[in-house]
Backbone and ligand atoms as CSV (ligand in chain L), in Angstrom:
chain,resi,resn,atom,element,x,y,z
A,1,UNK,N,N,-56.682,-44.541,62.778
A,1,UNK,CA,C,-55.849,-44.395,63.971
A,1,UNK,C,C,-54.828,-43.269,63.797
A,2,UNK,N,N,-54.669,-42.483,64.848
A,2,UNK,CA,C,-53.726,-41.362,64.761
A,2,UNK,C,C,-52.297,-41.850,64.896
A,3,UNK,N,N,-51.429,-41.295,64.064
A,3,UNK,CA,C,-50.002,-41.620,64.139
A,3,UNK,C,C,-49.347,-40.690,65.159
A,4,UNK,N,N,-49.024,-41.273,66.309
A,4,UNK,CA,C,-48.438,-40.465,67.388
A,4,UNK,C,C,-46.983,-40.861,67.595
A,5,UNK,N,N,-46.097,-39.875,67.613
A,5,UNK,CA,C,-44.669,-40.153,67.817
A,5,UNK,C,C,-44.137,-39.382,69.017
A,6,UNK,N,N,-43.179,-40.001,69.691
A,6,UNK,CA,C,-42.474,-39.323,70.785
A,6,UNK,C,C,-41.092,-38.933,70.254
A,7,UNK,N,N,-40.669,-37.709,70.513
A,7,UNK,CA,C,-39.293,-37.311,70.224
A,7,UNK,C,C,-38.616,-37.049,71.574
A,8,UNK,N,N,-37.885,-38.053,72.079
A,8,UNK,CA,C,-37.296,-37.911,73.416
A,8,UNK,C,C,-35.861,-37.374,73.355
A,9,UNK,N,N,-35.422,-36.772,74.429
A,9,UNK,CA,C,-34.033,-36.314,74.468
A,9,UNK,C,C,-33.737,-35.605,75.762
A,10,UNK,N,N,-32.475,-35.167,75.872
A,10,UNK,CA,C,-32.058,-34.413,77.054
A,10,UNK,C,C,-32.297,-32.920,76.814
A,11,UNK,N,N,-32.040,-32.469,75.583
A,11,UNK,CA,C,-32.318,-31.093,75.164
A,11,UNK,C,C,-31.706,-30.052,76.110
A,12,UNK,N,N,-30.416,-30.203,76.399
A,12,UNK,CA,C,-29.748,-29.319,77.361
A,12,UNK,C,C,-28.635,-28.518,76.705
A,13,UNK,N,N,-28.921,-27.472,75.952
A,13,UNK,CA,C,-30.235,-26.923,75.597
A,13,UNK,C,C,-30.707,-27.474,74.251
A,14,UNK,N,N,-31.989,-27.197,73.900
A,14,UNK,CA,C,-32.438,-27.510,72.533
A,14,UNK,C,C,-31.638,-26.653,71.543
A,15,UNK,N,N,-31.245,-27.259,70.433
A,15,UNK,CA,C,-30.429,-26.560,69.415
A,15,UNK,C,C,-31.241,-26.402,68.118
A,16,UNK,N,N,-30.609,-25.746,67.132
A,16,UNK,CA,C,-31.256,-25.651,65.808
A,16,UNK,C,C,-31.421,-27.042,65.198
A,17,UNK,N,N,-30.535,-27.979,65.546
A,17,UNK,CA,C,-30.655,-29.360,65.052
A,17,UNK,C,C,-31.910,-30.024,65.598
A,18,UNK,N,N,-32.173,-29.852,66.905
A,18,UNK,CA,C,-33.403,-30.388,67.496
A,18,UNK,C,C,-34.627,-29.737,66.849
A,19,UNK,N,N,-34.557,-28.405,66.674
A,19,UNK,CA,C,-35.694,-27.671,66.097
A,19,UNK,C,C,-36.004,-28.191,64.695
A,20,UNK,N,N,-34.960,-28.511,63.953
A,20,UNK,CA,C,-35.155,-29.025,62.587
A,20,UNK,C,C,-35.846,-30.393,62.620
A,21,UNK,N,N,-35.446,-31.241,63.565
A,21,UNK,CA,C,-36.088,-32.566,63.680
A,21,UNK,C,C,-37.564,-32.397,64.056
A,22,UNK,N,N,-37.842,-31.473,64.982
A,22,UNK,CA,C,-39.237,-31.229,65.396
A,22,UNK,C,C,-40.060,-30.759,64.191
A,23,UNK,N,N,-39.487,-29.825,63.433
A,23,UNK,CA,C,-40.203,-29.279,62.280
A,23,UNK,C,C,-40.498,-30.371,61.247
A,24,UNK,N,N,-39.533,-31.262,61.049
A,24,UNK,CA,C,-39.761,-32.308,60.053
A,24,UNK,C,C,-40.685,-33.404,60.576
A,25,UNK,N,N,-40.548,-33.741,61.867
A,25,UNK,CA,C,-41.396,-34.794,62.436
A,25,UNK,C,C,-42.869,-34.370,62.429
A,26,UNK,N,N,-43.127,-33.081,62.630
A,26,UNK,CA,C,-44.527,-32.644,62.711
A,26,UNK,C,C,-45.249,-32.821,61.371
A,27,UNK,N,N,-44.451,-32.915,60.295
A,27,UNK,CA,C,-45.072,-33.134,58.979
A,27,UNK,C,C,-45.300,-34.612,58.685
A,28,UNK,N,N,-44.602,-35.470,59.437
A,28,UNK,CA,C,-44.693,-36.912,59.167
A,28,UNK,C,C,-45.742,-37.616,60.019
A,29,UNK,N,N,-46.048,-37.026,61.177
A,29,UNK,CA,C,-46.958,-37.682,62.120
A,29,UNK,C,C,-48.170,-36.796,62.412
A,30,UNK,N,N,-49.262,-37.444,62.858
A,30,UNK,CA,C,-50.445,-36.661,63.225
A,30,UNK,C,C,-50.171,-35.838,64.478
A,31,UNK,N,N,-49.451,-36.478,65.410
A,31,UNK,CA,C,-49.118,-35.802,66.673
A,31,UNK,C,C,-47.698,-36.140,67.081
A,32,UNK,N,N,-46.999,-35.160,67.611
A,32,UNK,CA,C,-45.636,-35.396,68.108
A,32,UNK,C,C,-45.561,-34.882,69.552
A,33,UNK,N,N,-45.033,-35.722,70.440
A,33,UNK,CA,C,-44.763,-35.278,71.809
A,33,UNK,C,C,-43.246,-35.183,71.968
A,34,UNK,N,N,-42.761,-33.975,72.191
A,34,UNK,CA,C,-41.332,-33.790,72.478
A,34,UNK,C,C,-41.185,-34.011,73.982
A,35,UNK,N,N,-40.383,-35.005,74.371
A,35,UNK,CA,C,-40.354,-35.414,75.777
A,35,UNK,C,C,-38.949,-35.289,76.369
A,36,UNK,N,N,-38.848,-34.464,77.403
A,36,UNK,CA,C,-37.569,-34.267,78.094
A,36,UNK,C,C,-37.395,-35.381,79.120
A,37,UNK,N,N,-36.287,-36.119,79.000
A,37,UNK,CA,C,-36.004,-37.186,79.965
A,37,UNK,C,C,-35.529,-36.592,81.281
A,38,UNK,N,N,-36.166,-36.999,82.363
A,38,UNK,CA,C,-35.812,-36.421,83.668
A,38,UNK,C,C,-34.716,-37.192,84.390
A,39,UNK,N,N,-34.567,-38.452,84.043
A,39,UNK,CA,C,-33.652,-39.265,84.852
A,39,UNK,C,C,-32.315,-39.506,84.165
A,40,UNK,N,N,-31.637,-38.416,83.871
A,40,UNK,CA,C,-30.333,-38.566,83.257
A,40,UNK,C,C,-29.249,-38.389,84.322
A,41,UNK,N,N,-28.156,-39.091,84.115
A,41,UNK,CA,C,-27.081,-38.998,85.116
A,41,UNK,C,C,-26.239,-37.728,84.911
A,42,UNK,N,N,-26.416,-37.100,83.712
A,42,UNK,CA,C,-25.640,-35.892,83.435
A,42,UNK,C,C,-26.095,-34.763,84.367
A,43,UNK,N,N,-25.163,-33.865,84.745
A,43,UNK,CA,C,-25.621,-32.720,85.543
A,43,UNK,C,C,-25.916,-31.588,84.564
A,44,UNK,N,N,-27.195,-31.244,84.454
A,44,UNK,CA,C,-27.615,-30.352,83.375
A,44,UNK,C,C,-27.305,-28.879,83.622
A,45,UNK,N,N,-27.212,-28.112,82.528
A,45,UNK,CA,C,-27.055,-26.655,82.618
A,45,UNK,C,C,-28.435,-26.020,82.808
A,46,UNK,N,N,-29.409,-26.469,81.997
A,46,UNK,CA,C,-30.775,-25.949,82.092
A,46,UNK,C,C,-31.608,-26.873,82.978
A,47,UNK,N,N,-32.494,-26.277,83.779
A,47,UNK,CA,C,-33.425,-27.112,84.552
A,47,UNK,C,C,-34.410,-27.763,83.568
A,48,UNK,N,N,-35.115,-28.791,84.041
A,48,UNK,CA,C,-36.114,-29.444,83.182
A,48,UNK,C,C,-37.175,-28.417,82.766
A,49,UNK,N,N,-37.581,-27.551,83.704
A,49,UNK,CA,C,-38.603,-26.547,83.376
A,49,UNK,C,C,-38.110,-25.581,82.295
A,50,UNK,N,N,-36.835,-25.210,82.367
A,50,UNK,CA,C,-36.278,-24.315,81.335
A,50,UNK,C,C,-36.248,-25.006,79.980
A,51,UNK,N,N,-35.898,-26.306,79.987
A,51,UNK,CA,C,-35.847,-27.041,78.719
A,51,UNK,C,C,-37.250,-27.174,78.121
A,52,UNK,N,N,-38.237,-27.408,79.007
A,52,UNK,CA,C,-39.628,-27.510,78.534
A,52,UNK,C,C,-40.078,-26.173,77.940
A,53,UNK,N,N,-39.752,-25.083,78.645
A,53,UNK,CA,C,-40.139,-23.745,78.163
A,53,UNK,C,C,-39.491,-23.467,76.797
A,54,UNK,N,N,-38.203,-23.818,76.686
A,54,UNK,CA,C,-37.488,-23.590,75.425
A,54,UNK,C,C,-38.116,-24.404,74.291
A,55,UNK,N,N,-38.454,-25.645,74.580
A,55,UNK,CA,C,-39.047,-26.511,73.545
A,55,UNK,C,C,-40.454,-26.058,73.175
A,56,UNK,N,N,-41.174,-25.495,74.162
A,56,UNK,CA,C,-42.511,-24.960,73.853
A,56,UNK,C,C,-42.399,-23.784,72.898
A,57,UNK,N,N,-41.380,-22.967,73.103
A,57,UNK,CA,C,-41.148,-21.829,72.200
A,57,UNK,C,C,-40.897,-22.308,70.777
A,58,UNK,N,N,-40.083,-23.361,70.651
A,58,UNK,CA,C,-39.756,-23.905,69.324
A,58,UNK,C,C,-40.997,-24.511,68.670
A,59,UNK,N,N,-41.837,-25.165,69.485
A,59,UNK,CA,C,-42.971,-25.935,68.948
A,59,UNK,C,C,-44.215,-25.099,68.719
A,60,UNK,N,N,-44.186,-23.862,69.184
A,60,UNK,CA,C,-45.364,-22.991,69.119
A,60,UNK,C,C,-46.036,-22.947,67.744
A,61,UNK,N,N,-45.259,-22.849,66.643
A,61,UNK,CA,C,-45.931,-22.754,65.335
A,61,UNK,C,C,-46.624,-24.042,64.907
A,62,UNK,N,N,-46.379,-25.147,65.589
A,62,UNK,CA,C,-46.906,-26.435,65.129
A,62,UNK,C,C,-48.025,-26.916,66.065
A,63,UNK,N,N,-49.248,-26.891,65.550
A,63,UNK,CA,C,-50.407,-27.208,66.393
A,63,UNK,C,C,-50.412,-28.662,66.864
A,64,UNK,N,N,-49.728,-29.541,66.142
A,64,UNK,CA,C,-49.766,-30.968,66.518
A,64,UNK,C,C,-48.548,-31.401,67.341
A,65,UNK,N,N,-47.791,-30.420,67.856
A,65,UNK,CA,C,-46.623,-30.763,68.691
A,65,UNK,C,C,-46.869,-30.284,70.124
A,66,UNK,N,N,-46.689,-31.196,71.091
A,66,UNK,CA,C,-46.768,-30.810,72.502
A,66,UNK,C,C,-45.450,-31.167,73.181
A,67,UNK,N,N,-45.233,-30.584,74.347
A,67,UNK,CA,C,-43.982,-30.812,75.076
A,67,UNK,C,C,-44.320,-31.383,76.448
A,68,UNK,N,N,-43.528,-32.370,76.854
A,68,UNK,CA,C,-43.794,-33.055,78.119
A,68,UNK,C,C,-42.447,-33.483,78.691
A,69,UNK,N,N,-42.473,-34.113,79.868
A,69,UNK,CA,C,-41.248,-34.720,80.392
A,69,UNK,C,C,-41.622,-36.107,80.892
A,70,UNK,N,N,-40.614,-36.942,81.038
A,70,UNK,CA,C,-40.904,-38.297,81.522
A,70,UNK,C,C,-39.762,-38.803,82.389
A,71,UNK,N,N,-40.132,-39.743,83.254
A,71,UNK,CA,C,-39.160,-40.369,84.129
A,71,UNK,C,C,-39.215,-41.864,83.869
A,72,UNK,N,N,-38.133,-42.555,84.047
A,72,UNK,CA,C,-38.165,-44.006,83.880
A,72,UNK,C,C,-37.951,-44.416,82.444
A,73,UNK,N,N,-38.421,-45.603,82.106
A,73,UNK,CA,C,-38.153,-46.160,80.775
A,73,UNK,C,C,-38.963,-45.457,79.692
A,74,UNK,N,N,-38.261,-45.101,78.615
A,74,UNK,CA,C,-38.935,-44.464,77.474
A,74,UNK,C,C,-40.050,-45.350,76.929
A,75,UNK,N,N,-39.809,-46.661,76.884
A,75,UNK,CA,C,-40.808,-47.554,76.298
A,75,UNK,C,C,-42.088,-47.613,77.153
A,76,UNK,N,N,-41.932,-47.484,78.472
A,76,UNK,CA,C,-43.121,-47.433,79.343
A,76,UNK,C,C,-43.888,-46.138,79.086
A,77,UNK,N,N,-43.127,-45.046,78.914
A,77,UNK,CA,C,-43.752,-43.748,78.648
A,77,UNK,C,C,-44.495,-43.800,77.307
A,78,UNK,N,N,-43.822,-44.380,76.288
A,78,UNK,CA,C,-44.441,-44.467,74.951
A,78,UNK,C,C,-45.751,-45.249,75.041
A,79,UNK,N,N,-45.723,-46.331,75.793
A,79,UNK,CA,C,-46.928,-47.160,75.948
A,79,UNK,C,C,-48.046,-46.365,76.627
A,80,UNK,N,N,-47.667,-45.622,77.667
A,80,UNK,CA,C,-48.688,-44.864,78.415
A,80,UNK,C,C,-49.344,-43.806,77.522
A,81,UNK,N,N,-48.626,-43.354,76.504
A,81,UNK,CA,C,-49.162,-42.333,75.603
A,81,UNK,C,C,-49.838,-42.951,74.370
A,82,UNK,N,N,-49.675,-44.251,74.204
A,82,UNK,CA,C,-50.234,-44.909,73.012
A,82,UNK,C,C,-49.444,-44.608,71.751
A,83,UNK,N,N,-48.138,-44.326,71.894
A,83,UNK,CA,C,-47.312,-43.994,70.720
A,83,UNK,C,C,-46.773,-45.258,70.061
A,84,UNK,N,N,-46.714,-45.247,68.729
A,84,UNK,CA,C,-46.160,-46.376,67.977
A,84,UNK,C,C,-44.758,-46.081,67.470
A,85,UNK,N,N,-44.332,-44.824,67.557
A,85,UNK,CA,C,-43.025,-44.452,67.007
A,85,UNK,C,C,-42.247,-43.569,67.973
A,86,UNK,N,N,-40.933,-43.769,67.938
A,86,UNK,CA,C,-40.021,-42.892,68.660
A,86,UNK,C,C,-39.081,-42.296,67.620
A,87,UNK,N,N,-39.016,-40.975,67.582
A,87,UNK,CA,C,-38.165,-40.298,66.601
A,87,UNK,C,C,-36.816,-39.980,67.230
A,88,UNK,N,N,-35.745,-40.261,66.493
A,88,UNK,CA,C,-34.405,-39.859,66.925
A,88,UNK,C,C,-33.682,-39.234,65.740
A,89,UNK,N,N,-32.759,-38.351,66.029
A,89,UNK,CA,C,-31.977,-37.729,64.955
A,89,UNK,C,C,-30.640,-38.431,64.809
A,90,UNK,N,N,-30.130,-38.445,63.609
A,90,UNK,CA,C,-28.796,-39.026,63.368
A,90,UNK,C,C,-27.906,-37.980,62.723
A,91,UNK,N,N,-26.730,-37.794,63.307
A,91,UNK,CA,C,-25.779,-36.840,62.730
A,91,UNK,C,C,-24.648,-37.537,61.987
A,92,UNK,N,N,-24.046,-38.505,62.639
A,92,UNK,CA,C,-22.846,-39.120,62.042
A,92,UNK,C,C,-22.875,-40.611,62.320
A,93,UNK,N,N,-21.910,-41.306,61.752
A,93,UNK,CA,C,-21.813,-42.747,61.963
A,93,UNK,C,C,-21.691,-43.045,63.460
A,94,UNK,N,N,-21.009,-42.158,64.169
A,94,UNK,CA,C,-20.835,-42.351,65.610
A,94,UNK,C,C,-22.184,-42.401,66.320
A,95,UNK,N,N,-23.143,-41.575,65.894
A,95,UNK,CA,C,-24.491,-41.609,66.476
A,95,UNK,C,C,-25.142,-42.955,66.196
A,96,UNK,N,N,-24.892,-43.483,64.999
A,96,UNK,CA,C,-25.606,-44.679,64.555
A,96,UNK,C,C,-25.383,-45.855,65.499
A,97,UNK,N,N,-24.147,-46.069,65.887
A,97,UNK,CA,C,-23.837,-47.243,66.704
A,97,UNK,C,C,-24.596,-47.212,68.039
A,98,UNK,N,N,-24.557,-46.051,68.668
A,98,UNK,CA,C,-25.254,-45.878,69.946
A,98,UNK,C,C,-26.768,-46.012,69.758
A,99,UNK,N,N,-27.286,-45.325,68.750
A,99,UNK,CA,C,-28.732,-45.332,68.520
A,99,UNK,C,C,-29.234,-46.729,68.139
A,100,UNK,N,N,-28.422,-47.460,67.395
A,100,UNK,CA,C,-28.779,-48.816,66.978
A,100,UNK,C,C,-28.953,-49.702,68.214
A,101,UNK,N,N,-27.992,-49.600,69.116
A,101,UNK,CA,C,-28.021,-50.390,70.346
A,101,UNK,C,C,-29.279,-50.072,71.175
A,102,UNK,N,N,-29.539,-48.774,71.361
A,102,UNK,CA,C,-30.706,-48.351,72.137
A,102,UNK,C,C,-31.996,-48.838,71.461
A,103,UNK,N,N,-32.043,-48.703,70.123
A,103,UNK,CA,C,-33.255,-49.099,69.388
A,103,UNK,C,C,-33.514,-50.600,69.544
A,104,UNK,N,N,-32.445,-51.396,69.538
A,104,UNK,CA,C,-32.600,-52.849,69.690
A,104,UNK,C,C,-33.135,-53.192,71.083
A,105,UNK,N,N,-32.582,-52.535,72.089
A,105,UNK,CA,C,-33.036,-52.792,73.469
A,105,UNK,C,C,-34.490,-52.344,73.613
A,106,UNK,N,N,-34.799,-51.162,73.040
A,106,UNK,CA,C,-36.175,-50.661,73.134
A,106,UNK,C,C,-37.161,-51.613,72.460
A,107,UNK,N,N,-36.747,-52.212,71.353
A,107,UNK,CA,C,-37.642,-53.151,70.660
A,107,UNK,C,C,-37.900,-54.388,71.517
A,108,UNK,N,N,-36.853,-54.819,72.240
A,108,UNK,CA,C,-37.029,-55.952,73.160
A,108,UNK,C,C,-38.033,-55.593,74.256
A,109,UNK,N,N,-37.907,-54.339,74.748
A,109,UNK,CA,C,-38.766,-53.906,75.854
A,109,UNK,C,C,-40.206,-53.720,75.395
A,110,UNK,N,N,-40.360,-53.236,74.157
A,110,UNK,CA,C,-41.711,-53.008,73.634
A,110,UNK,C,C,-41.714,-53.146,72.107
A,111,UNK,N,N,-42.034,-54.355,71.605
A,111,UNK,CA,C,-41.973,-54.595,70.161
A,111,UNK,C,C,-43.006,-53.790,69.369
A,112,UNK,N,N,-43.978,-53.178,70.049
A,112,UNK,CA,C,-45.011,-52.412,69.347
A,112,UNK,C,C,-44.531,-51.018,68.932
A,113,UNK,N,N,-43.398,-50.587,69.474
A,113,UNK,CA,C,-42.914,-49.239,69.178
A,113,UNK,C,C,-41.704,-49.314,68.256
A,114,UNK,N,N,-41.763,-48.577,67.147
A,114,UNK,CA,C,-40.641,-48.553,66.210
A,114,UNK,C,C,-39.826,-47.275,66.370
A,115,UNK,N,N,-38.514,-47.410,66.234
A,115,UNK,CA,C,-37.650,-46.227,66.233
A,115,UNK,C,C,-37.546,-45.709,64.810
A,116,UNK,N,N,-37.749,-44.420,64.655
A,116,UNK,CA,C,-37.692,-43.789,63.326
A,116,UNK,C,C,-36.558,-42.767,63.353
A,117,UNK,N,N,-35.632,-42.893,62.406
A,117,UNK,CA,C,-34.459,-42.020,62.422
A,117,UNK,C,C,-34.540,-40.988,61.310
A,118,UNK,N,N,-34.351,-39.744,61.696
A,118,UNK,CA,C,-34.304,-38.671,60.703
A,118,UNK,C,C,-32.869,-38.162,60.623
A,119,UNK,N,N,-32.361,-38.089,59.389
A,119,UNK,CA,C,-30.998,-37.592,59.197
A,119,UNK,C,C,-30.959,-36.093,59.448
A,120,UNK,N,N,-29.922,-35.657,60.102
A,120,UNK,CA,C,-29.741,-34.231,60.330
A,120,UNK,C,C,-29.606,-33.490,58.997
A,121,UNK,N,N,-29.911,-32.207,59.027
A,121,UNK,CA,C,-29.580,-31.394,57.849
A,121,UNK,C,C,-28.090,-31.133,57.873
A,122,UNK,N,N,-27.519,-31.092,56.695
A,122,UNK,CA,C,-26.073,-30.917,56.527
A,122,UNK,C,C,-25.520,-29.815,57.448
A,123,UNK,N,N,-26.212,-28.673,57.457
A,123,UNK,CA,C,-25.660,-27.523,58.191
A,123,UNK,C,C,-25.708,-27.703,59.716
A,124,UNK,N,N,-26.455,-28.720,60.187
A,124,UNK,CA,C,-26.510,-28.939,61.640
A,124,UNK,C,C,-25.767,-30.206,62.061
A,125,UNK,N,N,-25.046,-30.799,61.138
A,125,UNK,CA,C,-24.444,-32.101,61.423
A,125,UNK,C,C,-23.336,-32.005,62.482
A,126,UNK,N,N,-22.814,-30.818,62.694
A,126,UNK,CA,C,-21.747,-30.627,63.692
A,126,UNK,C,C,-22.333,-30.226,65.047
A,127,UNK,N,N,-23.637,-29.978,65.082
A,127,UNK,CA,C,-24.242,-29.297,66.222
A,127,UNK,C,C,-24.733,-30.258,67.298
A,128,UNK,N,N,-24.265,-30.039,68.531
A,128,UNK,CA,C,-24.752,-30.846,69.651
A,128,UNK,C,C,-24.972,-29.921,70.843
A,129,UNK,N,N,-25.788,-30.364,71.786
A,129,UNK,CA,C,-26.025,-29.553,72.986
A,129,UNK,C,C,-24.718,-29.322,73.735
A,130,UNK,N,N,-23.839,-30.323,73.733
A,130,UNK,CA,C,-22.593,-30.151,74.503
A,130,UNK,C,C,-21.702,-29.059,73.883
A,131,UNK,N,N,-21.688,-28.978,72.552
A,131,UNK,CA,C,-20.924,-27.905,71.894
A,131,UNK,C,C,-21.526,-26.543,72.264
A,132,UNK,N,N,-22.857,-26.482,72.240
A,132,UNK,CA,C,-23.523,-25.213,72.575
A,132,UNK,C,C,-23.217,-24.807,74.021
A,133,UNK,N,N,-23.261,-25.769,74.933
A,133,UNK,CA,C,-22.970,-25.458,76.345
A,133,UNK,C,C,-21.551,-24.913,76.486
A,134,UNK,N,N,-20.626,-25.552,75.799
A,134,UNK,CA,C,-19.233,-25.135,75.893
A,134,UNK,C,C,-19.047,-23.709,75.365
A,135,UNK,N,N,-19.613,-23.451,74.182
A,135,UNK,CA,C,-19.497,-22.112,73.582
A,135,UNK,C,C,-20.137,-21.078,74.510
A,136,UNK,N,N,-21.334,-21.396,75.018
A,136,UNK,CA,C,-22.077,-20.437,75.846
A,136,UNK,C,C,-21.325,-20.153,77.151
A,137,UNK,N,N,-20.789,-21.200,77.768
A,137,UNK,CA,C,-20.096,-21.006,79.052
A,137,UNK,C,C,-18.781,-20.245,78.883
A,138,UNK,N,N,-18.219,-20.305,77.670
A,138,UNK,CA,C,-16.970,-19.575,77.415
A,138,UNK,C,C,-17.241,-18.187,76.834
A,139,UNK,N,N,-18.518,-17.810,76.798
A,139,UNK,CA,C,-18.877,-16.451,76.383
A,139,UNK,C,C,-19.008,-16.251,74.883
A,140,UNK,N,N,-19.095,-17.343,74.125
A,140,UNK,CA,C,-19.207,-17.238,72.664
A,140,UNK,C,C,-20.627,-16.926,72.208
A,141,UNK,N,N,-20.733,-16.541,70.951
A,141,UNK,CA,C,-22.020,-16.195,70.327
A,141,UNK,C,C,-22.781,-17.491,69.990
A,142,UNK,N,N,-24.051,-17.573,70.395
A,142,UNK,CA,C,-24.803,-18.815,70.150
A,142,UNK,C,C,-25.989,-18.612,69.207
A,143,UNK,N,N,-26.075,-17.400,68.599
A,143,UNK,CA,C,-27.289,-17.150,67.803
A,143,UNK,C,C,-27.409,-18.038,66.564
A,144,UNK,N,N,-26.301,-18.555,66.063
A,144,UNK,CA,C,-26.380,-19.475,64.920
A,144,UNK,C,C,-26.460,-20.938,65.353
A,145,UNK,N,N,-26.575,-21.174,66.657
A,145,UNK,CA,C,-26.578,-22.551,67.177
A,145,UNK,C,C,-27.913,-22.962,67.793
A,146,UNK,N,N,-28.593,-21.994,68.413
A,146,UNK,CA,C,-29.889,-22.305,69.036
A,146,UNK,C,C,-30.966,-21.363,68.497
A,147,UNK,N,N,-32.236,-21.825,68.513
A,147,UNK,CA,C,-33.303,-20.947,68.032
A,147,UNK,C,C,-33.402,-19.677,68.874
A,148,UNK,N,N,-33.898,-18.642,68.258
A,148,UNK,CA,C,-34.084,-17.336,68.915
A,148,UNK,C,C,-34.769,-17.477,70.276
A,149,UNK,N,N,-35.825,-18.318,70.323
A,149,UNK,CA,C,-36.612,-18.442,71.556
A,149,UNK,C,C,-35.834,-19.109,72.687
A,150,UNK,N,N,-34.690,-19.704,72.361
A,150,UNK,CA,C,-33.902,-20.402,73.392
A,150,UNK,C,C,-32.811,-19.489,73.963
A,151,UNK,N,N,-32.470,-18.435,73.185
A,151,UNK,CA,C,-31.343,-17.566,73.537
A,151,UNK,C,C,-31.375,-17.073,74.986
A,152,UNK,N,N,-32.516,-16.491,75.375
A,152,UNK,CA,C,-32.572,-15.852,76.682
A,152,UNK,C,C,-32.523,-16.890,77.813
A,153,UNK,N,N,-33.214,-17.996,77.589
A,153,UNK,CA,C,-33.226,-19.064,78.603
A,153,UNK,C,C,-31.801,-19.592,78.803
A,154,UNK,N,N,-31.090,-19.729,77.682
A,154,UNK,CA,C,-29.705,-20.212,77.740
A,154,UNK,C,C,-28.809,-19.194,78.453
A,155,UNK,N,N,-28.945,-17.913,78.110
A,155,UNK,CA,C,-28.104,-16.884,78.761
A,155,UNK,C,C,-28.341,-16.860,80.263
A,156,UNK,N,N,-29.610,-16.966,80.678
A,156,UNK,CA,C,-29.911,-16.962,82.113
A,156,UNK,C,C,-29.270,-18.152,82.815
A,157,UNK,N,N,-29.338,-19.318,82.169
A,157,UNK,CA,C,-28.769,-20.531,82.771
A,157,UNK,C,C,-27.244,-20.403,82.889
A,158,UNK,N,N,-26.628,-19.789,81.863
A,158,UNK,CA,C,-25.165,-19.604,81.878
A,158,UNK,C,C,-24.785,-18.641,83.005
A,159,UNK,N,N,-25.539,-17.556,83.115
A,159,UNK,CA,C,-25.266,-16.568,84.173
A,159,UNK,C,C,-25.361,-17.224,85.558
A,160,UNK,N,N,-26.390,-18.032,85.730
A,160,UNK,CA,C,-26.597,-18.721,87.025
A,160,UNK,C,C,-25.420,-19.655,87.317
A,161,UNK,N,N,-25.024,-20.406,86.296
A,161,UNK,CA,C,-23.943,-21.370,86.464
A,161,UNK,C,C,-22.630,-20.654,86.806
A,162,UNK,N,N,-22.335,-19.568,86.070
A,162,UNK,CA,C,-21.076,-18.870,86.285
A,162,UNK,C,C,-21.054,-18.188,87.655
A,163,UNK,N,N,-22.221,-17.694,88.110
A,163,UNK,CA,C,-22.232,-17.034,89.419
A,163,UNK,C,C,-22.132,-18.074,90.543
A,164,UNK,N,N,-22.541,-19.305,90.264
A,164,UNK,CA,C,-22.479,-20.329,91.312
A,164,UNK,C,C,-21.053,-20.882,91.480
A,165,UNK,N,N,-20.197,-20.690,90.472
A,165,UNK,CA,C,-18.820,-21.198,90.624
A,165,UNK,C,C,-17.837,-20.101,91.039
A,166,UNK,N,N,-18.349,-18.857,91.136
A,166,UNK,CA,C,-17.460,-17.737,91.555
A,166,UNK,C,C,-17.007,-17.910,93.003
L,1,ADP,P1,P,-29.918,-37.726,74.279
L,1,ADP,O1,O,-29.197,-37.506,75.567
L,1,ADP,O2,O,-31.170,-38.554,74.422
L,1,ADP,O3,O,-29.060,-38.165,73.130
L,1,ADP,P2,P,-30.024,-35.113,73.010
L,1,ADP,O4,O,-30.810,-33.928,73.503
L,1,ADP,O5,O,-28.549,-34.973,72.958
L,1,ADP,O6,O,-30.521,-36.292,73.937
L,1,ADP,O7,O,-30.549,-35.526,71.565
L,1,ADP,C1,C,-31.895,-35.895,71.341
L,1,ADP,C2,C,-32.036,-36.430,69.936
L,1,ADP,O8,O,-31.785,-35.390,68.998
L,1,ADP,C3,C,-31.038,-37.549,69.591
L,1,ADP,O9,O,-31.702,-38.473,68.752
L,1,ADP,C4,C,-29.955,-36.833,68.836
L,1,ADP,O10,O,-29.290,-37.696,67.926
L,1,ADP,C5,C,-30.781,-35.791,68.096
L,1,ADP,N1,N,-29.953,-34.645,67.714
L,1,ADP,C6,C,-29.132,-33.919,68.494
L,1,ADP,N2,N,-28.512,-32.951,67.786
L,1,ADP,C7,C,-28.966,-33.074,66.511
L,1,ADP,C8,C,-28.665,-32.396,65.263
L,1,ADP,N3,N,-27.791,-31.401,65.211
L,1,ADP,N4,N,-29.302,-32.822,64.149
L,1,ADP,C9,C,-30.179,-33.844,64.221
L,1,ADP,N5,N,-30.481,-34.536,65.333
L,1,ADP,C10,C,-29.880,-34.155,66.463
């Protein structure tokens, strides 16, 4: 049986931390689906299509990684794909409490799917999409925060956002 994992998230935008999790997950599982959640209450900087394009750029070197999006419950999506694992990244103790709660609820919803946590790499432990958005919107340099393939998509989204508030 193939080991299939879903790596779900908002990815607004994907960062070097996300890219590192994707790179490590692709070595642990036969197949990984990076899945952009569509039904978030947050008002995003990048459109879902931009996030998918950015994640495809990151995943290009890995033949067993695909990118998709989903709506509704993650556990229903995991079931529809036949996945047994959901990968999440952990940065700090603060992440743990939230992730623990979600993992417990997800297990109630679908006991067949296990949550698998990968620790962030030390150098990305400070990195979050919200920090990247803030730096980018204030005109800061983001080349050490997001993968090369995400740079242009992020700049375009920032330009669009700034021109819409003028
Ligand atoms: P969500 O809104 O679902 O938390 P995010 O896009 O913020 O979506 O994060 C998706 C996943 O990636 C989460 O499990 C998060 O903990 C993980 N993650 C985010 N940033 C990093 C990082 N720098 N290192 C490792 N994992 C990370």
